[in-house]
N, C-alpha and C positions, 0 to 999 in steps of 0.2 A: 469738499476737499479731502475729508477723511476717507471717503469711499474710493476716490481716485488713488489715494496713497495705498489703500488696501489692494486695489487692482494691480498697482505697480509691483508690490511685494509678491503677490501671487505669480505675476508674469516673470519676475526675476528668478524666483525659486524654480519655477517650471522650466525655464530656459536652461538653468544650471543643473537640472536633474536632481535637485535636493528636496523637491516638494513631495508631499505624501503620494505614494503610488496610486491611490484611488483617484487622484486628480488627472491621471494619464488617460482616462477615458476608455480603458480596456477592461472588459469583463472576461475572466478566464473560466475554462471548463476543465473538469477532472473526471476521468473514468476509472473506476476501480474494478478489477477482474479477480475472481477468486472463489473461495468457499466459505465455510463457517467463520473463519478468522476475519474475513473481509466484511461480512454482514454483521459481525459482532454477536454470535450466538450467546444467548442467555444474559445479555446486557441491554439496557435501553438503547435505542438507535443513536441517541446523542452521545453515547460513550464509545461507539465504534470508531476505529481509527480513521476511516475516510471522513466521517462527520467531524471529528475533532480536528483533523487536518484543515478542513475548510474553515472552521470557526477560528482557528489560530491564525490562518492567513488573512481572514477578514479583520481580525483584531489588529493585525500588523499593517492594515491599510489597503490590502489588495481586494479587488472586487471579484469574488468567485461565485459562480452559480453553485447550487447544491450538487454534491457529488452524484454522478450516475453510477449505479452499481449493478454489475452482472455477476452474481454469486449465489450459491445455495449450499446449505449444510450437506455434507456428504459428497459433494462433487469431486470427481477425479478430473484429470486433464481432458479426457475425451468428452466428459459430460459438460465441462466448461465450454469446450469447443462448440458443442451442440447448443448450449445456452446462448452463446454469442450469435450463432447463425439464426436463432429464432427470436432475437431481440432487435427491435428497431432502434438503431443507434444513429447518432450524428455521423457525418462523414469524417470529421476531424475533431480532436480534443487537444487542449493545450498540454495536458499531462495525463499519463496513464500509469497505473500501478498493476502489478501482476504478482499474486501470491497463490500458488497452487502446488499440490503434490502430497499433502499429508495423507489423503485418502488413498492415493496410489500405494504409499508405503504401508498403510494400515491394512489394506486388502491383499498385500503381498504381490502386487503387480511388479513385473520386471523393470529394472532401472533402464534397460535399453528402450523399452516402450515409452517410458517417461521422458527420456532424452529426446526422442523423435517428436512426441506430442508437445512437450514444453517448447521446443524450438519453433514449432509451427505457431503456437500461441504467442510467443514473443514477437515473431514476425508480424502477426496481426496487430499486436499492441503498438509496434513501431509505426505501422501503416496508419493506425488510428490516431497516432500522435503527429500526424502531418509529416511522416517520414523523418522525424527528429529523434533519433535514439537517445539523445541526451535528456529528453523530456519523458523518458520511460524509466520506471524504477521497479526493480524486482525485489521483493521481500523474501527472506529465507523462510523455510518451514519451521514452525515452532516444535519443540520437543514435548509431545504429549506423554512421553514415558515417565516424566518426573511427577505426574499428577496422581492423586489418589485413585483416579479412574483406572490407572494401569496396575493397581495393586494385584499381586499374584502373577504378573507377567514378567518376562525377562527384560528388565529396564535397560541393561547394557546393550542388549540386542536391538532394542527400539532406538536407543541413542545412536548406535552404529548405523542403523538403517536410515535415520533422519540425516546423519552426516553424509551418507553416500548420496542421497537425493539432493542435498544442498550442494555437494561438490559438483553435481551435474548442472544445477541451475546457475551456480556461480560461474562455472566455466563458460556456459552458453551466454550468460549476461556479459561477460568480459569479451567474448568473441564478437558480439553485436554492439559493444561499446555503450551499453545502457548503464544506468545507475544501479548499485546493489546495496541493499540495506540488510545487514545481518542482525536480526532481532532474536535469533535462537538463544544466545547466551542470556538474554533477559528472561526468556521463558523458563530457563533452567533454574533461575533463582526461586521459582515457586516451591522448590524442595524445602527451603527454609522460611519462605514468606508466603503463607496461604492467602494473604490479601491480594495477591497477584492473580488469583483464580476466582471465577464466578461460583455461584451456589451449586452448579452442576459438577464442580470439582474436576473439570476437564478444560474448559475454555478460559482464555485470559479475561481478567476483569478490566473495567475501564481504567483502572490505575496503570495497568501494564500497557494498554492501548495508548495512553497519554504519552508514554515514553516513545512508542513507535511513531506517533504523530509528530512529536517534537523533532525527531531526526528527519522525517520526511519533509516537514516544513522548512527546516534549514537547507535541505537539498534543493527544494523548489525555489526558495528565495535566492539561492545562489544563482539560479538561472534567470531570475527576474531582475535582480538588482544590478 
């Protein structure tokens, strides 16, 4: 009798949509596209923002496969494009993130080139997300100019360059109606809080990635709930 009552409760909450998401029988997939900020350079893999995102979603009751990542330290937009072309991917993913451009800025590549290549990458991201732009999230480019690595460089010039590249990716994200997550202000807090950086004094620490992951998780849950 107690077992039957349990089944009734499960059935009731399932029908009314208030039961734990993991009971819905759906396993979600997530693809992260980018560069060193996506792989989590200089931090353990479990502190990268894609990994933390999946872990937080699992804790919330959603069944997610481990994130698939196409990213490499130093990649520019065209190098990410080549990386995608040479990686065997699934045909579709439930969610896709795109964070790319810091190395374009660092190498002094023209913003016009970035705009063309970023738009092409975003179109691919949307296609990989089953043509659902609302399931694609662009993350803004972090400001490496505030880090000790940039000592002796023109920090204002770097910040202005980052802002120019972010203006482009924000405008294109808006054009294609994808989600946009502005994490740049977080990274600029490293000026006063060095715990937001790894030992390499350049890349974000797991502490900062946690903040990115929390914002991304909220955005994804909004699409699932």
